[in-house]
N, CA and C atoms of all chains as a GROMACS GRO file, in nm:
protein
  618
    1MET      N    1 -13.480   2.725   0.992
    1MET     CA    2 -13.366   2.628   0.936
    1MET      C    3 -13.278   2.586   1.069
    2SER      N    4 -13.260   2.465   1.098
    2SER     CA    5 -13.184   2.445   1.196
    2SER      C    6 -13.031   2.411   1.128
    3THR      N    7 -12.937   2.436   1.236
    3THR     CA    8 -12.789   2.425   1.202
    3THR      C    9 -12.727   2.375   1.305
    4ASN      N   10 -12.609   2.317   1.256
    4ASN     CA   11 -12.518   2.258   1.363
    4ASN      C   12 -12.390   2.322   1.394
    5LYS      N   13 -12.405   2.472   1.318
    5LYS     CA   14 -12.269   2.548   1.326
    5LYS      C   15 -12.304   2.661   1.400
    6ILE      N   16 -12.224   2.677   1.516
    6ILE     CA   17 -12.220   2.806   1.595
    6ILE      C   18 -12.095   2.878   1.575
    7CYS      N   19 -12.109   3.014   1.544
    7CYS     CA   20 -12.004   3.113   1.513
    7CYS      C   21 -11.981   3.207   1.642
    8VAL      N   22 -11.892   3.222   1.706
    8VAL     CA   23 -11.906   3.297   1.838
    8VAL      C   24 -11.807   3.409   1.815
    9VAL      N   25 -11.851   3.530   1.801
    9VAL     CA   26 -11.770   3.662   1.786
    9VAL      C   27 -11.753   3.731   1.926
   10VAL      N   28 -11.617   3.742   1.966
   10VAL     CA   29 -11.564   3.785   2.087
   10VAL      C   30 -11.524   3.912   2.080
   11VAL      N   31 -11.558   4.029   2.134
   11VAL     CA   32 -11.473   4.149   2.113
   11VAL      C   33 -11.460   4.210   2.256
   12SER      N   34 -11.545   4.187   2.346
   12SER     CA   35 -11.500   4.235   2.470
   12SER      C   36 -11.397   4.198   2.541
   13GLY      N   37 -11.340   4.283   2.642
   13GLY     CA   38 -11.227   4.228   2.704
   13GLY      C   39 -11.272   4.217   2.861
   14THR      N   40 -11.443   4.227   2.888
   14THR     CA   41 -11.454   4.208   3.048
   14THR      C   42 -11.465   4.082   3.044
   15LEU      N   43 -11.433   4.019   3.185
   15LEU     CA   44 -11.473   3.906   3.245
   15LEU      C   45 -11.607   3.819   3.208
   16GLU      N   46 -11.706   3.889   3.230
   16GLU     CA   47 -11.844   3.832   3.224
   16GLU      C   48 -11.853   3.792   3.097
   17ARG      N   49 -11.817   3.856   3.002
   17ARG     CA   50 -11.860   3.842   2.862
   17ARG      C   51 -11.750   3.740   2.785
   18LEU      N   52 -11.642   3.740   2.824
   18LEU     CA   53 -11.537   3.649   2.803
   18LEU      C   54 -11.552   3.497   2.850
   19GLN      N   55 -11.620   3.503   2.954
   19GLN     CA   56 -11.637   3.373   3.018
   19GLN      C   57 -11.781   3.294   2.971
   20MET      N   58 -11.864   3.401   2.944
   20MET     CA   59 -11.992   3.346   2.867
   20MET      C   60 -11.947   3.287   2.739
   21ALA      N   61 -11.867   3.357   2.667
   21ALA     CA   62 -11.832   3.331   2.540
   21ALA      C   63 -11.771   3.203   2.526
   22ALA      N   64 -11.678   3.175   2.634
   22ALA     CA   65 -11.594   3.038   2.655
   22ALA      C   66 -11.668   2.935   2.666
   23MET      N   67 -11.789   2.958   2.761
   23MET     CA   68 -11.888   2.854   2.794
   23MET      C   69 -11.980   2.813   2.680
   24VAL      N   70 -11.994   2.894   2.599
   24VAL     CA   71 -12.095   2.856   2.494
   24VAL      C   72 -12.014   2.772   2.380
   25ALA      N   73 -11.891   2.845   2.370
   25ALA     CA   74 -11.804   2.767   2.275
   25ALA      C   75 -11.757   2.630   2.320
   26SER      N   76 -11.732   2.608   2.450
   26SER     CA   77 -11.680   2.489   2.488
   26SER      C   78 -11.781   2.388   2.501
   27VAL      N   79 -11.900   2.403   2.560
   27VAL     CA   80 -12.016   2.319   2.556
   27VAL      C   81 -12.082   2.280   2.425
   28ALA      N   82 -12.086   2.381   2.331
   28ALA     CA   83 -12.103   2.342   2.190
   28ALA      C   84 -12.050   2.263   2.130
   29ALA      N   85 -11.900   2.305   2.163
   29ALA     CA   86 -11.796   2.208   2.088
   29ALA      C   87 -11.781   2.061   2.109
   30VAL      N   88 -11.808   2.057   2.261
   30VAL     CA   89 -11.805   1.899   2.320
   30VAL      C   90 -11.931   1.832   2.289
   31SER      N   91 -12.043   1.915   2.232
   31SER     CA   92 -12.171   1.859   2.218
   31SER      C   93 -12.215   1.812   2.067
   32GLY      N   94 -12.102   1.823   2.021
   32GLY     CA   95 -12.089   1.777   1.861
   32GLY      C   96 -12.114   1.887   1.766
   33GLN      N   97 -12.132   2.005   1.822
   33GLN     CA   98 -12.157   2.119   1.713
   33GLN      C   99 -12.033   2.168   1.680
   34ASP      N  100 -12.045   2.208   1.513
   34ASP     CA  101 -11.935   2.273   1.473
   34ASP      C  102 -11.904   2.430   1.524
   35VAL      N  103 -11.788   2.467   1.598
   35VAL     CA  104 -11.774   2.568   1.635
   35VAL      C  105 -11.660   2.670   1.584
   36LEU      N  106 -11.678   2.796   1.572
   36LEU     CA  107 -11.595   2.884   1.495
   36LEU      C  108 -11.605   3.012   1.609
   37VAL      N  109 -11.505   3.050   1.629
   37VAL     CA  110 -11.464   3.144   1.722
   37VAL      C  111 -11.392   3.260   1.629
   38PHE      N  112 -11.447   3.382   1.653
   38PHE     CA  113 -11.343   3.492   1.601
   38PHE      C  114 -11.319   3.581   1.712
   39LEU      N  115 -11.184   3.597   1.735
   39LEU     CA  116 -11.154   3.706   1.866
   39LEU      C  117 -11.098   3.842   1.804
   40SER      N  118 -11.152   3.943   1.830
   40SER     CA  119 -11.112   4.064   1.807
   40SER      C  120 -11.105   4.155   1.903
   41MET      N  121 -11.077   4.290   1.897
   41MET     CA  122 -11.076   4.422   1.954
   41MET      C  123 -11.025   4.372   2.089
   42ASN      N  124 -11.082   4.423   2.202
   42ASN     CA  125 -11.028   4.382   2.340
   42ASN      C  126 -11.008   4.237   2.375
   43ALA      N  127 -11.077   4.160   2.316
   43ALA     CA  128 -11.064   4.001   2.341
   43ALA      C  129 -10.964   3.956   2.305
   44LEU      N  130 -10.878   3.994   2.216
   44LEU     CA  131 -10.778   3.931   2.132
   44LEU      C  132 -10.638   3.950   2.239
   45THR      N  133 -10.624   4.055   2.314
   45THR     CA  134 -10.519   4.080   2.385
   45THR      C  135 -10.488   3.948   2.483
   46TYR      N  136 -10.572   3.892   2.547
   46TYR     CA  137 -10.553   3.770   2.635
   46TYR      C  138 -10.506   3.662   2.603
   47PHE      N  139 -10.521   3.670   2.448
   47PHE     CA  140 -10.450   3.553   2.378
   47PHE      C  141 -10.311   3.574   2.333
   48VAL      N  142 -10.244   3.683   2.354
   48VAL     CA  143 -10.109   3.686   2.324
   48VAL      C  144 -10.052   3.639   2.430
   49LYS      N  145  -9.918   3.568   2.395
   49LYS     CA  146  -9.866   3.480   2.481
   49LYS      C  147  -9.800   3.560   2.576
   50GLY      N  148  -9.796   3.522   2.712
   50GLY     CA  149  -9.731   3.602   2.792
   50GLY      C  150  -9.806   3.707   2.886
   51ASN      N  151  -9.924   3.752   2.819
   51ASN     CA  152 -10.018   3.843   2.892
   51ASN      C  153 -10.095   3.765   3.004
   52THR      N  154 -10.074   3.827   3.121
   52THR     CA  155 -10.117   3.754   3.244
   52THR      C  156 -10.241   3.836   3.312
   53THR      N  157 -10.254   3.967   3.228
   53THR     CA  158 -10.350   4.052   3.269
   53THR      C  159 -10.497   4.008   3.289
   54LYS      N  160 -10.556   4.018   3.439
   54LYS     CA  161 -10.690   3.974   3.454
   54LYS      C  162 -10.786   4.061   3.386
   55ALA      N  163 -10.876   3.997   3.343
   55ALA     CA  164 -11.003   4.048   3.284
   55ALA      C  165 -11.072   4.135   3.372
   56PRO      N  166 -11.121   4.262   3.363
   56PRO     CA  167 -11.181   4.350   3.442
   56PRO      C  168 -11.322   4.321   3.458
   57HIS      N  169 -11.406   4.320   3.572
   57HIS     CA  170 -11.528   4.277   3.574
   57HIS      C  171 -11.624   4.366   3.538
   58GLU      N  172 -11.738   4.370   3.506
   58GLU     CA  173 -11.843   4.460   3.466
   58GLU      C  174 -11.942   4.491   3.583
   59GLY      N  175 -11.955   4.388   3.674
   59GLY     CA  176 -12.079   4.391   3.787
   59GLY      C  177 -12.036   4.294   3.907
   60GLU      N  178 -12.140   4.268   3.976
   60GLU     CA  179 -12.108   4.167   4.081
   60GLU      C  180 -12.106   4.046   4.053
   61MET      N  181 -12.132   3.992   3.938
   61MET     CA  182 -12.114   3.859   3.883
   61MET      C  183 -11.971   3.822   3.870
   62GLY      N  184 -11.919   3.946   3.796
   62GLY     CA  185 -11.763   3.916   3.774
   62GLY      C  186 -11.661   3.885   3.897
   63VAL      N  187 -11.718   3.987   4.005
   63VAL     CA  188 -11.627   3.978   4.115
   63VAL      C  189 -11.680   3.849   4.189
   64LEU      N  190 -11.789   3.788   4.168
   64LEU     CA  191 -11.819   3.643   4.232
   64LEU      C  192 -11.745   3.532   4.154
   65ILE      N  193 -11.760   3.556   4.031
   65ILE     CA  194 -11.684   3.450   3.957
   65ILE      C  195 -11.518   3.454   3.957
   66ALA      N  196 -11.479   3.569   3.984
   66ALA     CA  197 -11.336   3.544   4.040
   66ALA      C  198 -11.295   3.504   4.166
   67SER      N  199 -11.392   3.484   4.247
   67SER     CA  200 -11.363   3.421   4.389
   67SER      C  201 -11.420   3.287   4.382
   68HIS      N  202 -11.476   3.231   4.284
   68HIS     CA  203 -11.533   3.108   4.282
   68HIS      C  204 -11.452   3.012   4.207
   69LYS      N  205 -11.454   2.898   4.228
   69LYS     CA  206 -11.376   2.787   4.124
   69LYS      C  207 -11.461   2.751   3.984
   70VAL      N  208 -11.455   2.867   3.927
   70VAL     CA  209 -11.501   2.881   3.796
   70VAL      C  210 -11.388   2.825   3.690
   71PRO      N  211 -11.408   2.767   3.598
   71PRO     CA  212 -11.302   2.730   3.505
   71PRO      C  213 -11.269   2.860   3.417
   72GLU      N  214 -11.138   2.892   3.398
   72GLU     CA  215 -11.077   3.018   3.365
   72GLU      C  216 -11.116   3.016   3.203
   73PHE      N  217 -11.142   3.110   3.153
   73PHE     CA  218 -11.226   3.119   3.008
   73PHE      C  219 -11.099   3.082   2.937
   74LYS      N  220 -10.983   3.121   2.936
   74LYS     CA  221 -10.888   3.056   2.854
   74LYS      C  222 -10.871   2.908   2.835
   75THR      N  223 -10.906   2.838   2.955
   75THR     CA  224 -10.906   2.706   2.970
   75THR      C  225 -11.012   2.647   2.900
   76LEU      N  226 -11.104   2.704   2.913
   76LEU     CA  227 -11.249   2.654   2.819
   76LEU      C  228 -11.232   2.676   2.674
   77PHE      N  229 -11.161   2.770   2.634
   77PHE     CA  230 -11.126   2.787   2.485
   77PHE      C  231 -11.044   2.702   2.444
   78GLU      N  232 -10.964   2.658   2.512
   78GLU     CA  233 -10.866   2.568   2.474
   78GLU      C  234 -10.926   2.406   2.497
   79GLN      N  235 -10.995   2.398   2.571
   79GLN     CA  236 -11.071   2.258   2.574
   79GLN      C  237 -11.159   2.241   2.472
   80ALA      N  238 -11.220   2.366   2.432
   80ALA     CA  239 -11.328   2.387   2.326
   80ALA      C  240 -11.231   2.311   2.180
   81VAL      N  241 -11.111   2.369   2.184
   81VAL     CA  242 -11.021   2.315   2.067
   81VAL      C  243 -10.984   2.167   2.082
   82GLU      N  244 -10.934   2.137   2.196
   82GLU     CA  245 -10.872   2.002   2.218
   82GLU      C  246 -10.984   1.893   2.222
   83LEU      N  247 -11.104   1.907   2.309
   83LEU     CA  248 -11.206   1.830   2.332
   83LEU      C  249 -11.301   1.818   2.218
   84GLY      N  250 -11.314   1.928   2.164
   84GLY     CA  251 -11.437   1.956   2.083
   84GLY      C  252 -11.411   2.004   1.925
   85ASP      N  253 -11.290   2.016   1.891
   85ASP     CA  254 -11.247   2.045   1.776
   85ASP      C  255 -11.308   2.173   1.698
   86ALA      N  256 -11.329   2.257   1.804
   86ALA     CA  257 -11.346   2.398   1.773
   86ALA      C  258 -11.241   2.454   1.699
   87LYS      N  259 -11.267   2.568   1.623
   87LYS     CA  260 -11.152   2.642   1.573
   87LYS      C  261 -11.168   2.793   1.602
   88ILE      N  262 -11.061   2.841   1.646
   88ILE     CA  263 -11.059   2.976   1.709
   88ILE      C  264 -10.966   3.069   1.619
   89PHE      N  265 -11.029   3.169   1.549
   89PHE     CA  266 -10.939   3.247   1.446
   89PHE      C  267 -10.919   3.382   1.501
   90PRO      N  268 -10.820   3.444   1.521
   90PRO     CA  269 -10.747   3.564   1.569
   90PRO      C  270 -10.782   3.671   1.444
   91CYS      N  271 -10.835   3.776   1.485
   91CYS     CA  272 -10.884   3.869   1.358
   91CYS      C  273 -10.754   3.911   1.333
   92SER      N  274 -10.716   3.949   1.168
   92SER     CA  275 -10.593   3.973   1.126
   92SER      C  276 -10.577   4.126   1.171
   93MET      N  277 -10.701   4.223   1.158
   93MET     CA  278 -10.701   4.352   1.180
   93MET      C  279 -10.663   4.377   1.323
   94ALA      N  280 -10.697   4.325   1.395
   94ALA     CA  281 -10.677   4.330   1.560
   94ALA      C  282 -10.520   4.303   1.569
   95MET      N  283 -10.466   4.178   1.501
   95MET     CA  284 -10.332   4.170   1.513
   95MET      C  285 -10.238   4.266   1.472
   96ASP      N  286 -10.287   4.346   1.371
   96ASP     CA  287 -10.205   4.436   1.284
   96ASP      C  288 -10.191   4.565   1.391
   97ILE      N  289 -10.301   4.584   1.425
   97ILE     CA  290 -10.323   4.702   1.529
   97ILE      C  291 -10.242   4.678   1.660
   98LEU      N  292 -10.238   4.546   1.705
   98LEU     CA  293 -10.162   4.515   1.842
   98LEU      C  294  -9.991   4.487   1.793
   99GLY      N  295  -9.980   4.495   1.654
   99GLY     CA  296  -9.842   4.475   1.645
   99GLY      C  297  -9.800   4.307   1.664
  100VAL      N  298  -9.879   4.218   1.677
  100VAL     CA  299  -9.842   4.078   1.709
  100VAL      C  300  -9.860   3.994   1.606
  101GLU      N  301  -9.748   3.893   1.586
  101GLU     CA  302  -9.750   3.822   1.493
  101GLU      C  303  -9.829   3.667   1.518
  102GLN      N  304  -9.834   3.580   1.422
  102GLN     CA  305  -9.899   3.441   1.456
  102GLN      C  306  -9.821   3.386   1.574
  103ASP      N  307  -9.707   3.376   1.596
  103ASP     CA  308  -9.621   3.282   1.702
  103ASP      C  309  -9.622   3.364   1.818
  104GLY      N  310  -9.668   3.481   1.809
  104GLY     CA  311  -9.664   3.562   1.931
  104GLY      C  312  -9.840   3.531   2.012
  105LEU      N  313  -9.904   3.460   1.933
  105LEU     CA  314 -10.048   3.433   1.997
  105LEU      C  315 -10.038   3.256   2.052
  106GLU      N  316 -10.131   3.245   2.167
  106GLU     CA  317 -10.152   3.097   2.196
  106GLU      C  318 -10.156   2.986   2.081
  107LYS      N  319 -10.076   2.888   2.120
  107LYS     CA  320 -10.083   2.804   1.996
  107LYS      C  321 -10.204   2.713   1.939
  108TYR      N  322 -10.299   2.718   2.039
  108TYR     CA  323 -10.409   2.670   1.992
  108TYR      C  324 -10.509   2.732   1.903
  109LEU      N  325 -10.473   2.857   1.879
  109LEU     CA  326 -10.544   2.935   1.767
  109LEU      C  327 -10.511   2.925   1.642
  110GLU      N  328 -10.631   2.923   1.558
  110GLU     CA  329 -10.586   2.906   1.387
  110GLU      C  330 -10.514   3.033   1.330
  111LYS      N  331 -10.503   3.014   1.205
  111LYS     CA  332 -10.411   3.130   1.125
  111LYS      C  333 -10.495   3.232   1.131
  112ALA      N  334 -10.435   3.369   1.140
  112ALA     CA  335 -10.522   3.492   1.139
  112ALA      C  336 -10.610   3.492   1.014
  113THR      N  337 -10.723   3.553   1.044
  113THR     CA  338 -10.841   3.538   0.930
  113THR      C  339 -10.899   3.698   0.945
  114GLY      N  340 -10.942   3.727   0.812
  114GLY     CA  341 -11.000   3.867   0.815
  114GLY      C  342 -11.153   3.836   0.822
  115LEU      N  343 -11.225   3.948   0.846
  115LEU     CA  344 -11.372   3.951   0.874
  115LEU      C  345 -11.453   3.898   0.754
  116THR      N  346 -11.397   3.916   0.617
  116THR     CA  347 -11.466   3.887   0.517
  116THR      C  348 -11.468   3.724   0.500
  117LYS      N  349 -11.339   3.673   0.540
  117LYS     CA  350 -11.337   3.530   0.531
  117LYS      C  351 -11.413   3.474   0.637
  118PHE      N  352 -11.429   3.522   0.772
  118PHE     CA  353 -11.508   3.465   0.868
  118PHE      C  354 -11.654   3.472   0.842
  119LEU      N  355 -11.693   3.599   0.780
  119LEU     CA  356 -11.841   3.603   0.771
  119LEU      C  357 -11.886   3.514   0.666
  120HIS      N  358 -11.796   3.484   0.559
  120HIS     CA  359 -11.830   3.384   0.457
  120HIS      C  360 -11.841   3.253   0.510
  121ASP      N  361 -11.749   3.201   0.596
  121ASP     CA  362 -11.770   3.086   0.668
  121ASP      C  363 -11.888   3.069   0.764
  122ALA      N  364 -11.934   3.175   0.815
  122ALA     CA  365 -12.043   3.190   0.915
  122ALA      C  366 -12.176   3.188   0.834
  123THR      N  367 -12.195   3.203   0.717
  123THR     CA  368 -12.328   3.206   0.653
  123THR      C  369 -12.407   3.110   0.691
  124ASP      N  370 -12.384   3.016   0.723
  124ASP     CA  371 -12.472   2.901   0.730
  124ASP      C  372 -12.505   2.850   0.879
  125GLY      N  373 -12.425   2.937   0.979
  125GLY     CA  374 -12.419   2.890   1.120
  125GLY      C  375 -12.500   2.999   1.193
  126GLN      N  376 -12.534   2.981   1.314
  126GLN     CA  377 -12.568   3.090   1.434
  126GLN      C  378 -12.461   3.169   1.424
  127ILE      N  379 -12.479   3.303   1.467
  127ILE     CA  380 -12.366   3.390   1.523
  127ILE      C  381 -12.418   3.444   1.649
  128TRP      N  382 -12.320   3.410   1.737
  128TRP     CA  383 -12.311   3.466   1.888
  128TRP      C  384 -12.231   3.587   1.901
  129THR      N  385 -12.249   3.681   1.963
  129THR     CA  386 -12.178   3.801   1.993
  129THR      C  387 -12.143   3.818   2.110
  130PHE      N  388 -12.034   3.819   2.177
  130PHE     CA  389 -12.000   3.882   2.288
  130PHE      C  390 -11.905   4.005   2.310
  131MET      N  391 -11.804  -0.707   3.765
  131MET     CA  392 -11.792  -0.577   3.698
  131MET      C  393 -11.683  -0.488   3.756
  132ALA      N  394 -11.604  -0.430   3.684
  132ALA     CA  395 -11.496  -0.350   3.708
  132ALA      C  396 -11.566  -0.203   3.806
  133GLU      N  397 -11.480  -0.171   3.878
  133GLU     CA  398 -11.515  -0.054   3.970
  133GLU      C  399 -11.565   0.083   3.883
  134ARG      N  400 -11.617   0.164   3.915
  134ARG     CA  401 -11.656   0.274   3.848
  134ARG      C  402 -11.532   0.356   3.872
  135LYS      N  403 -11.498   0.417   3.766
  135LYS     CA  404 -11.392   0.550   3.762
  135LYS      C  405 -11.472   0.663   3.832
  136ILE      N  406 -11.410   0.722   3.924
  136ILE     CA  407 -11.459   0.844   4.000
  136ILE      C  408 -11.399   0.966   3.930
  137VAL      N  409 -11.487   1.062   3.886
  137VAL     CA  410 -11.448   1.201   3.834
  137VAL      C  411 -11.478   1.294   3.950
  138ASP      N  412 -11.369   1.328   4.000
  138ASP     CA  413 -11.398   1.434   4.122
  138ASP      C  414 -11.420   1.581   4.076
  139GLY      N  415 -11.547   1.631   4.063
  139GLY     CA  416 -11.575   1.770   3.991
  139GLY      C  417 -11.633   1.854   4.116
  140ARG      N  418 -11.616   1.813   4.259
  140ARG     CA  419 -11.647   1.896   4.348
  140ARG      C  420 -11.597   2.020   4.368
  141GLY      N  421 -11.669   2.125   4.399
  141GLY     CA  422 -11.609   2.244   4.397
  141GLY      C  423 -11.621   2.341   4.277
  142SER      N  424 -11.618   2.262   4.178
  142SER     CA  425 -11.612   2.316   4.056
  142SER      C  426 -11.771   2.375   3.964
  143PHE      N  427 -11.765   2.486   3.924
  143PHE     CA  428 -11.885   2.532   3.839
  143PHE      C  429 -11.875   2.501   3.715
  144CYS      N  430 -12.006   2.496   3.644
  144CYS     CA  431 -12.049   2.489   3.511
  144CYS      C  432 -11.962   2.561   3.424
  145PRO      N  433 -11.885   2.502   3.343
  145PRO     CA  434 -11.911   2.379   3.287
  145PRO      C  435 -11.783   2.268   3.328
  146GLY      N  436 -11.747   2.290   3.434
  146GLY     CA  437 -11.606   2.226   3.476
  146GLY      C  438 -11.622   2.081   3.510
  147PRO      N  439 -11.754   2.051   3.587
  147PRO     CA  440 -11.756   1.895   3.598
  147PRO      C  441 -11.762   1.822   3.466
  148LEU      N  442 -11.868   1.894   3.378
  148LEU     CA  443 -11.859   1.818   3.212
  148LEU      C  444 -11.734   1.822   3.146
  149MET      N  445 -11.644   1.927   3.178
  149MET     CA  446 -11.530   1.903   3.090
  149MET      C  447 -11.444   1.792   3.174
  150GLU      N  448 -11.439   1.801   3.307
  150GLU     CA  449 -11.360   1.677   3.355
  150GLU      C  450 -11.416   1.535   3.316
  151LEU      N  451 -11.550   1.515   3.304
  151LEU     CA  452 -11.589   1.412   3.257
  151LEU      C  453 -11.557   1.392   3.120
  152ILE      N  454 -11.553   1.491   3.030
  152ILE     CA  455 -11.516   1.453   2.900
  152ILE      C  456 -11.373   1.406   2.892
  153VAL      N  457 -11.291   1.479   2.962
  153VAL     CA  458 -11.134   1.428   2.976
  153VAL      C  459 -11.116   1.291   3.010
  154ALA      N  460 -11.203   1.252   3.126
  154ALA     CA  461 -11.213   1.095   3.185
  154ALA      C  462 -11.260   1.018   3.058
  155LEU      N  463 -11.350   1.044   3.008
  155LEU     CA  464 -11.396   0.950   2.883
  155LEU      C  465 -11.298   0.925   2.783
  156LYS      N  466 -11.221   1.034   2.740
  156LYS     CA  467 -11.114   1.013   2.639
  156LYS      C  468 -11.033   0.886   2.673
  157SER      N  469 -11.006   0.871   2.796
  157SER     CA  470 -10.892   0.786   2.836
  157SER      C  471 -10.978   0.646   2.900
  158SER      N  472 -11.121   0.632   2.857
  158SER     CA  473 -11.180   0.522   2.908
  158SER      C  474 -11.238   0.435   2.788
  159GLN      N  475 -11.252   0.298   2.835
  159GLN     CA  476 -11.287   0.198   2.709
  159GLN      C  477 -11.460   0.201   2.706
  160ILE      N  478 -11.496   0.171   2.574
  160ILE     CA  479 -11.624   0.152   2.579
  160ILE      C  480 -11.701   0.038   2.662
  161GLY      N  481 -11.792   0.075   2.746
  161GLY     CA  482 -11.849  -0.023   2.835
  161GLY      C  483 -11.813   0.032   2.979
  162ASP      N  484 -11.714   0.111   2.995
  162ASP     CA  485 -11.670   0.151   3.114
  162ASP      C  486 -11.768   0.241   3.194
  163GLU      N  487 -11.787   0.209   3.326
  163GLU     CA  488 -11.870   0.286   3.402
  163GLU      C  489 -11.786   0.423   3.466
  164LEU      N  490 -11.836   0.525   3.485
  164LEU     CA  491 -11.794   0.640   3.543
  164LEU      C  492 -11.876   0.688   3.638
  165GLU      N  493 -11.841   0.768   3.721
  165GLU     CA  494 -11.925   0.852   3.841
  165GLU      C  495 -11.892   0.986   3.867
  166VAL      N  496 -11.930   1.071   3.826
  166VAL     CA  497 -11.903   1.212   3.852
  166VAL      C  498 -11.979   1.265   3.979
  167LEU      N  499 -11.886   1.319   4.042
  167LEU     CA  500 -11.892   1.387   4.187
  167LEU      C  501 -11.915   1.525   4.166
  168SER      N  502 -12.005   1.579   4.202
  168SER     CA  503 -12.029   1.725   4.174
  168SER      C  504 -12.110   1.798   4.281
  169THR      N  505 -12.084   1.925   4.305
  169THR     CA  506 -12.147   2.016   4.409
  169THR      C  507 -12.215   2.129   4.329
  170ASP      N  508 -12.211   2.133   4.193
  170ASP     CA  509 -12.252   2.210   4.128
  170ASP      C  510 -12.422   2.163   4.065
  171LYS      N  511 -12.522   2.257   4.112
  171LYS     CA  512 -12.643   2.196   4.094
  171LYS      C  513 -12.699   2.195   3.931
  172GLY      N  514 -12.622   2.302   3.865
  172GLY     CA  515 -12.645   2.300   3.734
  172GLY      C  516 -12.578   2.178   3.637
  173SER      N  517 -12.488   2.131   3.678
  173SER     CA  518 -12.429   2.002   3.616
  173SER      C  519 -12.516   1.887   3.652
  174VAL      N  520 -12.596   1.886   3.732
  174VAL     CA  521 -12.659   1.774   3.762
  174VAL      C  522 -12.783   1.732   3.682
  175ASN      N  523 -12.835   1.847   3.631
  175ASN     CA  524 -12.926   1.855   3.505
  175ASN      C  525 -12.842   1.835   3.366
  176ASP      N  526 -12.738   1.928   3.342
  176ASP     CA  527 -12.669   1.909   3.227
  176ASP      C  528 -12.605   1.797   3.197
  177ILE      N  529 -12.551   1.730   3.258
  177ILE     CA  530 -12.457   1.606   3.244
  177ILE      C  531 -12.561   1.500   3.178
  178PRO      N  532 -12.671   1.474   3.231
  178PRO     CA  533 -12.743   1.384   3.187
  178PRO      C  534 -12.797   1.424   3.038
  179GLU      N  535 -12.828   1.554   3.029
  179GLU     CA  536 -12.884   1.604   2.907
  179GLU      C  537 -12.759   1.595   2.790
  180TRP      N  538 -12.628   1.629   2.840
  180TRP     CA  539 -12.518   1.618   2.742
  180TRP      C  540 -12.511   1.456   2.690
  181LEU      N  541 -12.510   1.366   2.806
  181LEU     CA  542 -12.508   1.221   2.764
  181LEU      C  543 -12.598   1.176   2.664
  182ASN      N  544 -12.727   1.241   2.687
  182ASN     CA  545 -12.813   1.197   2.598
  182ASN      C  546 -12.800   1.247   2.462
  183LYS      N  547 -12.752   1.368   2.467
  183LYS     CA  548 -12.715   1.419   2.304
  183LYS      C  549 -12.612   1.355   2.239
  184VAL      N  550 -12.506   1.325   2.323
  184VAL     CA  551 -12.366   1.270   2.237
  184VAL      C  552 -12.416   1.133   2.228
  185GLY      N  553 -12.477   1.059   2.332
  185GLY     CA  554 -12.515   0.918   2.303
  185GLY      C  555 -12.413   0.805   2.394
  186HIS      N  556 -12.408   0.869   2.513
  186HIS     CA  557 -12.354   0.780   2.609
  186HIS      C  558 -12.479   0.740   2.715
  187ALA      N  559 -12.465   0.623   2.789
  187ALA     CA  560 -12.558   0.578   2.858
  187ALA      C  561 -12.577   0.611   3.010
  188TYR      N  562 -12.683   0.702   3.043
  188TYR     CA  563 -12.688   0.765   3.181
  188TYR      C  564 -12.757   0.651   3.263
  189ILE      N  565 -12.706   0.648   3.374
  189ILE     CA  566 -12.734   0.533   3.470
  189ILE      C  567 -12.835   0.603   3.581
  190SER      N  568 -12.764   0.691   3.654
  190SER     CA  569 -12.846   0.737   3.767
  190SER      C  570 -12.795   0.850   3.833
  191THR      N  571 -12.883   0.942   3.908
  191THR     CA  572 -12.811   1.033   4.002
  191THR      C  573 -12.882   1.031   4.127
  192THR      N  574 -12.759   1.023   4.219
  192THR     CA  575 -12.797   1.028   4.380
  192THR      C  576 -12.708   1.129   4.438
  193GLU      N  577 -12.801   1.161   4.557
  193GLU     CA  578 -12.734   1.292   4.632
  193GLU      C  579 -12.677   1.240   4.777
  194ALA      N  580 -12.570   1.284   4.822
  194ALA     CA  581 -12.524   1.237   4.957
  194ALA      C  582 -12.466   1.358   5.003
  195GLU      N  583 -12.501   1.393   5.120
  195GLU     CA  584 -12.414   1.492   5.181
  195GLU      C  585 -12.372   1.618   5.109
  196GLY      N  586 -12.473   1.677   5.020
  196GLY     CA  587 -12.462   1.781   4.948
  196GLY      C  588 -12.377   1.759   4.815
  197VAL      N  589 -12.341   1.630   4.795
  197VAL     CA  590 -12.257   1.593   4.654
  197VAL      C  591 -12.346   1.504   4.590
  198TRP      N  592 -12.365   1.531   4.437
  198TRP     CA  593 -12.436   1.461   4.367
  198TRP      C  594 -12.330   1.352   4.283
  199HIS      N  595 -12.380   1.243   4.278
  199HIS     CA  596 -12.296   1.122   4.200
  199HIS      C  597 -12.405   1.090   4.084
  200ILE      N  598 -12.325   1.115   3.978
  200ILE     CA  599 -12.397   1.093   3.847
  200ILE      C  600 -12.323   0.974   3.777
  201ALA      N  601 -12.406   0.850   3.749
  201ALA     CA  602 -12.310   0.752   3.698
  201ALA      C  603 -12.366   0.754   3.546
  202LEU      N  604 -12.267   0.683   3.486
  202LEU     CA  605 -12.281   0.680   3.339
  202LEU      C  606 -12.206   0.565   3.285
  203ARG      N  607 -12.228   0.529   3.156
  203ARG     CA  608 -12.173   0.422   3.102
  203ARG      C  609 -12.119   0.471   2.952
  204LYS      N  610 -11.989   0.466   2.936
  204LYS     CA  611 -11.931   0.501   2.791
  204LYS      C  612 -11.995   0.401   2.682
  205SER      N  613 -12.054   0.451   2.593
  205SER     CA  614 -12.116   0.363   2.485
  205SER      C  615 -12.073   0.406   2.349
  206LYS      N  616 -11.943   0.479   2.347
  206LYS     CA  617 -11.916   0.493   2.210
  206LYS      C  618 -11.757   0.547   2.188
   0.00000   0.00000   0.00000
């Protein structure tokens, strides 16, 4: 069955995975696909307002990315929303653990969402996990 | 014919030039011609593919001194 919906689950806090997730989400969104992104675990911390921590790299590629003019993953996620109508959902459980409220997250994120709701919304889409 | 609007994506890597093109398309009119400058080889294949998928007219790709020039027309 073909589907036009792509669901991107991002849990990793490493540069390579965040970058790839952002590339998939942004390119799919601007190509007319419905894109839902779920941010949880270590990935969510980068979307807390004021967090300027650089994502650590896993290997050589991450080092090279950091030294080349590659669009930043947060910029790509924001462009996925602004240019392609992607929806990015912060995981409510991760927010509880971090002790962060909705207004403490980047403004282009949707309202906090639980895994049950996200999985329900994802039933008729592809799921990509990073 | 009006001059082509130049989208300078030189030095940026995938999907940077494509994103810059999409931003430029937002502020263009149907029928306008744009030309993306890119030094990223991947974008040379990806941008025509994207144009075909979303329904804008691809005109041509030329290369000069390590810079690719991808010309297109906004169609919708």
